[in-house]
TIKE-425369 format. One record per residue (C-alpha): residue number from 1; residue in three letters; x, y, z. Coordinates in pm, 1 decimal, decimal comma, m for minus. Example, Ala and Ser with C-alpha at 12.3 -4.5 7.8 and 13.67 -1.06 7.14 Angstrom:
BEGIN
[1; ALA; [1230,0; m450,0; 780,0]];
[2; SER; [1367,0; m106,0; 714,0]];
//
This chain:
BEGIN
[1; MET; [m2220,7; m3172,7; m3223,8]];
[2; ASP; [m2014,9; m3330,0; m3503,3]];
[3; GLU; [m1909,0; m3108,6; m3794,2]];
[4; GLN; [m2026,3; m3364,6; m4047,2]];
[5; ASP; [m2384,1; m3326,1; m3925,8]];
[6; LEU; [m2416,3; m3001,9; m4123,7]];
[7; ASP; [m2364,6; m2987,8; m4499,4]];
[8; GLY; [m2103,1; m2736,1; m4607,4]];
[9; LEU; [m1923,8; m2714,2; m4273,6]];
[10; GLU; [m1551,4; m2708,2; m4348,1]];
[11; ILE; [m1296,6; m2665,9; m4072,3]];
[12; SER; [m1016,9; m2576,3; m4318,5]];
[13; GLU; [m1093,0; m2288,5; m4554,2]];
[14; PHE; [m764,1; m2227,2; m4734,6]];
[15; GLY; [m950,1; m2205,0; m5065,1]];
[16; ALA; [m1178,3; m1944,2; m4914,4]];
[17; ALA; [m882,0; m1754,0; m4770,5]];
[18; SER; [m712,9; m1736,7; m5110,5]];
[19; HIS; [m1032,7; m1609,5; m5269,2]];
[20; ARG; [m1086,1; m1347,7; m4997,9]];
[21; ILE; [m729,9; m1220,7; m5019,6]];
[22; GLU; [m754,5; m1198,6; m5398,8]];
[23; ASN; [m1068,0; m987,4; m5354,9]];
[24; VAL; [m870,2; m748,9; m5135,3]];
[25; ARG; [m594,9; m731,0; m5397,0]];
[26; ALA; [m851,6; m654,5; m5665,8]];
[27; ALA; [m996,6; m373,9; m5454,4]];
[28; CYS; [m646,9; m234,9; m5396,8]];
[29; ALA; [m575,7; m233,2; m5769,0]];
[30; GLU; [m905,3; m59,7; m5841,3]];
[31; GLU; [m839,1; 209,3; m5579,5]];
[32; GLY; [m474,0; 262,1; m5670,7]];
[33; MET; [m336,0; 112,8; m5348,7]];
[34; ASP; [m12,9; m85,5; m5339,1]];
[35; ALA; [m100,5; m280,3; m5025,2]];
[36; PHE; [m366,4; m302,2; m4757,3]];
[37; LEU; [m314,8; m317,0; m4381,6]];
[38; VAL; [m575,1; m487,7; m4162,6]];
[39; ARG; [m581,0; m439,0; m3784,8]];
[40; GLY; [m932,2; m551,1; m3690,6]];
[41; THR; [m907,6; m900,9; m3544,6]];
[42; SER; [m1236,1; m1023,7; m3693,1]];
[43; ASN; [m1131,6; m899,0; m4035,9]];
[44; ILE; [m795,6; m1074,9; m3999,6]];
[45; ALA; [m966,3; m1397,3; m3890,6]];
[46; TYR; [m1196,2; m1373,8; m4192,2]];
[47; LEU; [m920,1; m1313,3; m4445,5]];
[48; THR; [m684,9; m1580,3; m4309,0]];
[49; ALA; [m963,9; m1831,9; m4234,7]];
[50; PHE; [m762,5; m1942,4; m3931,0]];
[51; ASP; [m957,6; m2135,7; m3667,6]];
[52; ASP; [m866,1; m2133,4; m3298,3]];
[53; VAL; [m586,8; m1876,6; m3327,8]];
[54; PHE; [m726,9; m1535,6; m3239,2]];
[55; ASP; [m892,3; m1405,1; m2924,8]];
[56; ASP; [m1024,2; m1057,7; m2842,6]];
[57; GLU; [m682,2; m895,9; m2815,1]];
[58; GLU; [m577,8; m657,1; m3091,8]];
[59; ALA; [m229,7; m806,4; m3120,4]];
[60; HIS; [m208,9; m866,5; m3493,2]];
[61; ALA; [m167,9; m697,6; m3829,5]];
[62; LEU; [m227,8; m847,3; m4173,0]];
[63; LEU; [m53,6; m688,6; m4470,3]];
[64; VAL; [m191,6; m785,4; m4810,5]];
[65; THR; [49,1; m705,5; m5094,5]];
[66; PRO; [34,9; m800,2; m5462,5]];
[67; ASP; [263,6; m1094,2; m5385,5]];
[68; GLU; [190,4; m1203,9; m5031,3]];
[69; ALA; [m39,6; m1199,3; m4732,5]];
[70; LEU; [175,9; m1143,7; m4424,3]];
[71; LEU; [43,8; m1190,5; m4070,9]];
[72; HIS; [242,0; m1008,1; m3804,1]];
[73; THR; [177,6; m1141,1; m3454,1]];
[74; ASP; [369,7; m1216,4; m3135,8]];
[75; SER; [499,6; m1524,6; m2959,0]];
[76; ARG; [170,0; m1585,4; m2777,9]];
[77; TYR; [0,2; m1664,5; m3107,8]];
[78; SER; [275,2; m1747,7; m3355,8]];
[79; GLU; [284,9; m2124,5; m3299,0]];
[80; ALA; [m91,0; m2161,1; m3345,3]];
[81; ALA; [m82,3; m1927,2; m3644,6]];
[82; ARG; [197,0; m2120,3; m3815,1]];
[83; SER; [11,7; m2445,7; m3756,4]];
[84; ALA; [m302,9; m2296,1; m3909,5]];
[85; ALA; [m105,8; m2150,1; m4201,0]];
[86; VAL; [49,2; m2477,5; m4320,8]];
[87; ASP; [m15,3; m2514,9; m4695,9]];
[88; GLY; [m223,0; m2195,8; m4693,0]];
[89; PRO; [m181,4; m1853,6; m4856,7]];
[90; VAL; [m70,8; m1662,2; m4544,3]];
[91; ALA; [286,5; m1625,2; m4416,6]];
[92; VAL; [344,1; m1564,7; m4044,8]];
[93; ASP; [597,7; m1320,5; m3899,7]];
[94; ASP; [664,9; m1277,4; m3527,4]];
[95; SER; [960,3; m1039,2; m3549,0]];
[96; ARG; [976,0; m821,3; m3239,1]];
[97; VAL; [884,1; m492,8; m3400,4]];
[98; SER; [568,4; m285,9; m3374,2]];
[99; PHE; [286,5; m341,0; m3620,7]];
[100; ALA; [364,4; 1,4; m3769,4]];
[101; ALA; [732,8; m78,1; m3822,9]];
[102; PHE; [630,2; m410,2; m3974,3]];
[103; ALA; [386,0; m243,5; m4214,5]];
[104; VAL; [625,1; 18,5; m4349,5]];
[105; GLY; [926,0; m215,1; m4343,5]];
[106; ALA; [774,4; m502,4; m4539,1]];
[107; PRO; [887,7; m484,7; m4902,3]];
[108; ILE; [597,3; m441,1; m5139,5]];
[109; GLY; [624,5; m551,7; m5498,5]];
[110; ARG; [947,7; m712,5; m5621,9]];
[111; ALA; [1108,0; m760,6; m5278,3]];
[112; ARG; [1002,2; m1000,7; m5008,5]];
[113; LEU; [975,7; m961,9; m4633,5]];
[114; ALA; [1302,9; m973,9; m4442,1]];
[115; VAL; [1183,3; m1233,0; m4193,3]];
[116; ALA; [1356,0; m1256,9; m3855,4]];
[117; GLY; [1683,7; m1443,4; m3882,8]];
[118; GLU; [1702,4; m1438,5; m4264,9]];
[119; GLY; [1955,3; m1161,6; m4307,2]];
[120; GLY; [1941,7; m786,4; m4284,5]];
[121; ALA; [1751,3; m576,5; m4033,2]];
[122; GLU; [1428,9; m742,7; m3929,9]];
[123; GLY; [1129,9; m599,2; m4111,8]];
[124; VAL; [1329,9; m327,6; m4293,7]];
[125; ALA; [1320,6; m306,8; m4671,4]];
[126; ASP; [1584,7; m185,8; m4912,7]];
[127; PRO; [1435,9; 124,0; m5078,7]];
[128; ALA; [1643,7; 60,9; m5389,2]];
[129; VAL; [1461,9; m268,6; m5434,6]];
[130; CYS; [1116,0; m152,3; m5340,0]];
[131; GLY; [1084,6; 151,4; m5563,6]];
[132; GLY; [896,8; 479,4; m5512,8]];
[133; GLU; [598,1; 597,9; m5311,0]];
[134; VAL; [384,4; 329,6; m5153,4]];
[135; VAL; [10,9; 386,6; m5117,0]];
[136; LEU; [m94,3; 185,7; m4812,0]];
[137; GLY; [m465,3; 128,7; m4761,6]];
[138; ILE; [m593,6; 128,0; m4403,9]];
[139; GLU; [m927,7; 60,7; m4237,5]];
[140; ASP; [m1128,8; 359,5; m4116,1]];
[141; THR; [m1191,9; 164,9; m3793,8]];
[142; MET; [m824,8; 191,8; m3697,3]];
[143; THR; [m777,9; 359,4; m3358,6]];
[144; LEU; [m631,6; 708,3; m3347,0]];
[145; ARG; [m338,9; 571,4; m3147,2]];
[146; ASP; [m258,9; 314,1; m3415,1]];
[147; TYR; [m301,9; 570,4; m3691,7]];
[148; ARG; [m54,9; 808,1; m3530,5]];
[149; ALA; [193,8; 525,2; m3476,5]];
[150; LEU; [163,8; 436,6; m3843,3]];
[151; GLU; [211,0; 800,6; m3945,0]];
[152; ARG; [529,5; 824,4; m3738,8]];
[153; ALA; [663,7; 500,4; m3881,8]];
[154; ALA; [584,7; 617,1; m4235,0]];
[155; GLU; [771,9; 943,0; m4179,1]];
[156; GLU; [1080,9; 747,7; m4073,1]];
[157; ALA; [1057,4; 483,8; m4346,5]];
[158; PRO; [1331,5; 457,1; m4612,9]];
[159; ARG; [1075,0; 526,8; m4887,5]];
[160; PRO; [777,7; 763,4; m4910,1]];
[161; PHE; [443,2; 634,7; m4782,0]];
[162; ARG; [92,0; 766,6; m4828,6]];
[163; LEU; [m188,5; 633,0; m4609,0]];
[164; ALA; [m519,7; 585,1; m4789,9]];
[165; GLU; [m825,5; 550,5; m4568,1]];
[166; THR; [m1091,2; 304,6; m4683,7]];
[167; THR; [m1445,3; 243,5; m4563,0]];
[168; GLY; [m1585,3; m106,0; m4526,3]];
[169; LEU; [m1355,9; m283,7; m4770,7]];
[170; VAL; [m1334,9; m608,0; m4572,9]];
[171; LEU; [m1673,7; m563,3; m4405,7]];
[172; GLY; [m1831,3; m551,2; m4749,9]];
[173; LEU; [m1670,5; m882,7; m4840,6]];
[174; ARG; [m1784,6; m1034,1; m4511,0]];
[175; ALA; [m2146,0; m932,0; m4577,2]];
[176; VAL; [m2191,4; m1208,8; m4836,4]];
[177; LYS; [m2154,1; m1546,5; m4667,9]];
[178; SER; [m2013,1; m1866,9; m4817,0]];
[179; PRO; [m2181,6; m2208,0; m4775,0]];
[180; SER; [m1927,2; m2297,2; m4505,9]];
[181; GLU; [m2002,6; m1978,1; m4313,5]];
[182; LEU; [m2375,4; m2046,7; m4335,2]];
[183; ALA; [m2322,4; m2399,5; m4202,0]];
[184; ARG; [m2129,1; m2262,4; m3905,5]];
[185; MET; [m2407,9; m2021,0; m3818,4]];
[186; LYS; [m2667,3; m2295,8; m3850,7]];
[187; ALA; [m2459,8; m2501,9; m3606,6]];
[188; ALA; [m2459,7; m2212,3; m3361,9]];
[189; GLN; [m2835,4; m2173,6; m3400,0]];
[190; VAL; [m2899,3; m2543,5; m3329,9]];
[191; ILE; [m2736,3; m2488,8; m2990,0]];
[192; THR; [m2931,5; m2167,0; m2935,8]];
[193; ASP; [m3267,4; m2325,0; m3017,9]];
[194; ALA; [m3189,5; m2610,8; m2778,4]];
[195; ALA; [m3103,3; m2358,5; m2507,7]];
[196; TYR; [m3440,0; m2189,6; m2553,0]];
[197; SER; [m3624,9; m2520,4; m2519,5]];
[198; HIS; [m3429,1; m2586,1; m2200,9]];
[199; ILE; [m3474,5; m2246,2; m2041,5]];
[200; VAL; [m3852,6; m2231,0; m2079,0]];
[201; GLY; [m3868,0; m2555,0; m1881,7]];
[202; PHE; [m3636,4; m2410,2; m1618,7]];
[203; MET; [m3793,3; m2068,6; m1554,0]];
[204; ARG; [m4021,8; m2024,0; m1252,8]];
[205; PRO; [m4167,8; m1725,0; m1068,0]];
[206; GLY; [m3930,7; m1609,2; m795,7]];
[207; MET; [m3612,3; m1670,7; m992,8]];
[208; THR; [m3390,2; m1371,9; m1061,4]];
[209; GLU; [m3299,2; m1250,5; m1408,2]];
[210; ARG; [m2938,4; m1327,5; m1324,8]];
[211; ALA; [m3015,8; m1688,6; m1230,2]];
[212; VAL; [m3192,7; m1741,1; m1562,6]];
[213; GLN; [m2900,6; m1584,0; m1749,6]];
[214; ILE; [m2648,7; m1813,5; m1579,5]];
[215; GLU; [m2853,2; m2124,6; m1657,9]];
[216; LEU; [m2906,0; m2018,4; m2018,2]];
[217; GLU; [m2539,2; m1950,0; m2082,6]];
[218; ASP; [m2423,4; m2260,0; m1896,4]];
[219; PHE; [m2650,3; m2475,1; m2112,6]];
[220; MET; [m2504,9; m2335,4; m2434,6]];
[221; LEU; [m2147,7; m2386,3; m2315,8]];
[222; ARG; [m2221,8; m2743,5; m2204,3]];
[223; HIS; [m2390,7; m2830,7; m2533,5]];
[224; GLY; [m2133,3; m2738,9; m2795,2]];
[225; ALA; [m2087,2; m2362,2; m2786,7]];
[226; GLU; [m1724,2; m2251,0; m2787,7]];
[227; GLY; [m1839,4; m1923,2; m2636,8]];
[228; LEU; [m2123,6; m1674,7; m2627,9]];
[229; ALA; [m2213,7; m1450,6; m2918,4]];
[230; PHE; [m2275,5; m1173,8; m2661,8]];
[231; PRO; [m2377,2; m1144,0; m2295,4]];
[232; SER; [m2733,0; m1274,9; m2271,3]];
[233; ILE; [m3023,2; m1043,5; m2194,8]];
[234; VAL; [m3291,4; m1153,9; m1949,0]];
[235; ALA; [m3529,7; m866,4; m1878,1]];
[236; ALA; [m3844,4; m912,1; m1668,3]];
[237; GLY; [m4144,5; m682,4; m1651,9]];
[238; ALA; [m4067,1; m312,9; m1689,2]];
[239; ASN; [m3697,9; m392,9; m1739,4]];
[240; GLY; [m3790,3; m529,7; m2080,7]];
[241; ALA; [m3867,9; m175,4; m2196,8]];
[242; SER; [m3490,4; m123,9; m2213,1]];
[243; PRO; [m3386,6; m321,3; m2524,9]];
[244; HIS; [m3034,6; m393,7; m2393,7]];
[245; ALA; [m3117,3; m435,6; m2026,0]];
[246; ILE; [m2850,5; m597,6; m1808,7]];
[247; PRO; [m2979,1; m895,5; m1604,7]];
[248; GLY; [m2988,3; m829,5; m1232,4]];
[249; GLU; [m3167,4; m930,8; m914,6]];
[250; THR; [m3519,3; m851,3; m1037,2]];
[251; ARG; [m3738,4; m1155,5; m973,8]];
[252; LEU; [m3974,7; m1311,1; m1222,5]];
[253; GLU; [m4336,2; m1256,9; m1120,0]];
[254; ALA; [m4675,7; m1376,0; m1236,9]];
[255; GLY; [m4825,7; m1141,5; m1494,2]];
[256; GLN; [m4491,2; m1035,0; m1638,8]];
[257; CYS; [m4340,0; m1093,7; m1979,3]];
[258; VAL; [m3969,3; m1175,6; m1990,8]];
[259; VAL; [m3739,8; m1089,8; m2282,8]];
[260; LEU; [m3467,7; m1347,9; m2359,7]];
[261; ASP; [m3203,9; m1232,3; m2611,3]];
[262; PHE; [m2908,0; m1467,4; m2651,3]];
[263; GLY; [m2682,6; m1651,6; m2892,4]];
[264; ALA; [m2408,8; m1911,9; m2913,1]];
[265; ARG; [m2074,1; m1897,7; m3088,5]];
[266; ALA; [m1977,1; m2216,6; m3273,6]];
[267; PHE; [m1692,7; m2280,3; m3519,3]];
[268; GLY; [m1607,0; m1909,6; m3502,5]];
[269; TYR; [m1954,4; m1781,9; m3596,4]];
[270; CYS; [m2249,7; m1637,1; m3405,4]];
[271; SER; [m2620,4; m1692,0; m3371,8]];
[272; ASP; [m2870,6; m1439,3; m3237,9]];
[273; MET; [m3231,5; m1485,0; m3131,5]];
[274; THR; [m3488,4; m1325,2; m2903,3]];
[275; ARG; [m3806,3; m1467,4; m2759,9]];
[276; THR; [m4049,9; m1316,6; m2512,0]];
[277; VAL; [m4221,0; m1553,6; m2269,9]];
[278; PHE; [m4507,8; m1489,4; m2029,4]];
[279; MET; [m4523,7; m1574,5; m1660,4]];
[280; GLY; [m4889,3; m1666,7; m1644,4]];
[281; MET; [m5169,5; m1535,2; m1862,0]];
[282; PRO; [m5085,8; m1199,6; m2022,8]];
[283; ASP; [m5330,1; m911,0; m2013,8]];
[284; ALA; [m5500,3; m775,5; m2324,7]];
[285; ARG; [m5236,4; m505,9; m2385,3]];
[286; MET; [m4953,9; m759,7; m2375,5]];
[287; ARG; [m5141,3; m992,4; m2609,2]];
[288; ALA; [m5196,8; m710,2; m2855,9]];
[289; ALA; [m4829,6; m612,5; m2844,3]];
[290; TYR; [m4720,3; m970,5; m2902,5]];
[291; GLU; [m4955,4; m1006,0; m3197,8]];
[292; ALA; [m4805,0; m685,7; m3338,4]];
[293; ILE; [m4441,6; m797,2; m3317,3]];
[294; ARG; [m4526,0; m1141,4; m3452,0]];
[295; ALA; [m4707,6; m990,1; m3749,6]];
[296; ALA; [m4419,2; m751,2; m3815,8]];
[297; ASN; [m4163,8; m1031,1; m3795,9]];
[298; GLU; [m4351,5; m1266,0; m4025,0]];
[299; GLN; [m4447,4; m1003,4; m4282,6]];
[300; VAL; [m4089,1; m882,6; m4312,8]];
[301; GLU; [m3954,4; m1237,0; m4342,2]];
[302; ALA; [m4205,6; m1302,8; m4619,9]];
[303; ALA; [m4099,0; m982,8; m4800,0]];
[304; LEU; [m3721,6; m1022,7; m4769,2]];
[305; ARG; [m3550,3; m1102,7; m5097,1]];
[306; PRO; [m3251,2; m980,8; m5296,6]];
[307; GLY; [m3298,2; m627,1; m5425,0]];
[308; VAL; [m3503,0; m484,8; m5137,8]];
[309; THR; [m3333,1; m229,2; m4916,2]];
[310; GLY; [m3269,9; m242,2; m4544,4]];
[311; ARG; [m3464,7; 80,7; m4511,0]];
[312; ALA; [m3770,2; m62,0; m4689,3]];
[313; MET; [m3778,0; m362,5; m4455,9]];
[314; HIS; [m3748,6; m141,5; m4148,9]];
[315; GLU; [m4031,1; 79,8; m4273,8]];
[316; LEU; [m4249,2; m225,3; m4340,3]];
[317; ALA; [m4205,4; m340,2; m3981,0]];
[318; GLU; [m4282,3; 8,6; m3849,0]];
[319; GLN; [m4599,0; 19,1; m4058,8]];
[320; VAL; [m4719,4; m319,1; m3934,3]];
[321; LEU; [m4662,4; m212,3; m3573,2]];
[322; ALA; [m4850,4; 111,8; m3637,4]];
[323; ASP; [m5140,3; m78,5; m3795,3]];
[324; HIS; [m5165,0; m276,4; m3471,2]];
[325; GLY; [m5169,1; 35,9; m3255,8]];
[326; PHE; [m4800,4; 46,1; m3160,0]];
[327; GLY; [m4661,0; 309,9; m3394,4]];
[328; GLY; [m4332,9; 456,5; m3271,3]];
[329; ALA; [m4293,3; 191,1; m3000,3]];
[330; MET; [m3988,9; 16,7; m3149,4]];
[331; GLY; [m3721,4; 286,0; m3149,9]];
[332; HIS; [m3432,8; 77,9; m3287,0]];
[333; GLY; [m3339,9; m58,2; m3626,5]];
[334; LEU; [m3520,4; m372,0; m3735,7]];
[335; GLY; [m3211,7; m587,4; m3779,0]];
[336; HIS; [m2842,2; m628,3; m3848,6]];
[337; GLY; [m2598,4; m862,5; m4013,6]];
[338; VAL; [m2450,5; m1160,3; m3826,8]];
[339; GLY; [m2133,0; m1358,2; m3887,4]];
[340; MET; [m1802,2; m1381,6; m3704,3]];
[341; ASP; [m1933,1; m1086,5; m3503,9]];
[342; VAL; [m2287,8; m1060,2; m3379,3]];
[343; HIS; [m2325,2; m716,4; m3537,8]];
[344; GLU; [m2209,6; m690,2; m3899,1]];
[345; GLU; [m2326,2; m551,9; m4230,7]];
[346; PRO; [m2583,6; m514,6; m4373,8]];
[347; SER; [m2840,4; m350,3; m4148,3]];
[348; LEU; [m3217,9; m338,6; m4174,4]];
[349; SER; [m3251,7; 22,3; m4069,7]];
[350; PRO; [m3349,6; 366,9; m4199,9]];
[351; ARG; [m2980,3; 432,6; m4270,0]];
[352; ASN; [m2937,5; 150,3; m4520,7]];
[353; GLU; [m3065,3; 233,0; m4866,7]];
[354; CYS; [m2848,8; m29,3; m5036,2]];
[355; ALA; [m3007,4; m332,6; m5199,4]];
[356; LEU; [m2970,0; m658,7; m5009,3]];
[357; ALA; [m2798,0; m947,4; m5187,6]];
[358; VAL; [m2797,2; m1326,3; m5196,5]];
[359; GLY; [m2581,3; m1448,8; m4909,2]];
[360; ASN; [m2656,4; m1160,9; m4672,5]];
[361; VAL; [m2734,9; m1292,6; m4323,2]];
[362; VAL; [m2958,1; m1064,2; m4117,8]];
[363; THR; [m3173,5; m1059,2; m3807,1]];
[364; VAL; [m3539,8; m960,0; m3806,6]];
[365; GLU; [m3623,5; m832,0; m3458,9]];
[366; PRO; [m3925,5; m604,0; m3424,1]];
[367; GLY; [m4001,7; m491,3; m3071,3]];
[368; VAL; [m4248,2; m292,5; m2863,9]];
[369; TYR; [m4118,1; m101,5; m2560,5]];
[370; LEU; [m4354,1; 77,0; m2321,2]];
[371; SER; [m4159,9; 259,1; m2050,9]];
[372; GLY; [m4260,0; 163,4; m1697,5]];
[373; ALA; [m4479,4; m122,4; m1820,8]];
[374; PHE; [m4310,5; m388,8; m2035,2]];
[375; GLY; [m4108,4; m458,6; m2346,0]];
[376; MET; [m4102,7; m747,3; m2591,2]];
[377; ARG; [m3913,3; m853,9; m2899,8]];
[378; LEU; [m3926,6; m1144,4; m3146,3]];
[379; GLU; [m3602,7; m1211,7; m3332,7]];
[380; ASP; [m3499,6; m1466,4; m3592,5]];
[381; PHE; [m3200,1; m1468,4; m3821,9]];
[382; GLY; [m3139,6; m1621,3; m4159,9]];
[383; VAL; [m2997,0; m1577,6; m4508,7]];
[384; LEU; [m3122,5; m1414,6; m4826,9]];
[385; ILE; [m3154,8; m1669,8; m5106,8]];
[386; GLU; [m3243,7; m1627,9; m5474,5]];
[387; ASP; [m3619,0; m1617,2; m5418,4]];
[388; GLY; [m3659,1; m1505,8; m5058,2]];
[389; PHE; [m3529,8; m1551,7; m4705,5]];
[390; LYS; [m3434,4; m1878,0; m4534,0]];
[391; VAL; [m3474,2; m1861,6; m4155,8]];
[392; PHE; [m3218,8; m2046,0; m3942,5]];
[393; THR; [m3414,1; m2004,1; m3618,2]];
[394; GLN; [m3643,1; m2300,3; m3550,6]];
[395; SER; [m3803,2; m2197,4; m3220,1]];
[396; THR; [m4176,0; m2132,1; m3230,4]];
[397; HIS; [m4336,3; m1791,4; m3279,9]];
[398; ASP; [m4636,5; m1906,8; m3075,3]];
[399; MET; [m4695,1; m1731,3; m2745,4]];
[400; VAL; [m4524,0; m1929,1; m2466,0]];
[401; ILE; [m4704,8; m1904,0; m2131,9]];
[402; LEU; [m4532,5; m2055,3; m1828,1]];
//
């Protein structure tokens, strides 16, 4: 797939990176923090807007100060990071110190980072230049190990440090998507919809769940996906009653329904969809359950708009399922945010009483799970717009019988 096929798809997002970093600075100023340290790789990728630099390893730290955004990494990533950073708002440092030593040693305010090879001890600031106590904001998702390392480094620093825990500062920014981010997710969904069309023509009784999973994932990777959004779920018969079943050697049989939950990753962003297909004619109970989840899905998608809460949407889905005779059969939250990660903010769940906003991308995935019998789910994802909800998923809601 060519990038130009989708309006708004921009491979370079330096303008976005500058805007995102300024939002972090504004939050720091409001909360009385002098700087903010980011360790989560997805949050770093979001703030830097670097493409094709980061993998799953937690090998990086981003320090946002009033003057700079400083990415600390190591030699495995520094060349790619410097290439991505050309003409952008992020400086790259690969000095051979720990992330904690980097964070407390980087001058904040009037002084600048003592980069490797530019005089002085690497990563160590002059306290006379940097002033008094530094309030360093940190993410509440930081591991205990990292937190303790940062505490030790702060105790040994040449100036006093106070660590200020924050909740969801970057995640809150990530919850509202830009046009470029939306285009990337649409690109991922184009691949995912194509994979669904392919797999329903491939599936036959006698195949194992694992064989279907391999074919499904191979198709996405061969047709433009840079990776998978998550390991695909293929759950046949009673296995479908476990919402996150792991595909195995169970064979597809006539009379079963099969849950397919999968997504592609493209241009750094995820898609997520679920469809339930039927191996031969379903019985009356299966038909009724499918009608229930379809009604719940479509009624919620019609009701979604800025200002409604995640809790209200979840409760609407639960009520529709109950009206169809399947009250209490879902068990999980109705949906979640999607972006660089397949699970982000905001959620459509009883725990979210916050109003949804324009630019939120969420899934709508009602399900019915009957232990020992079957399970089924119908999931789309899309974005909240000024007057409603725009669905990215193009695959049919009609019952598919193989």
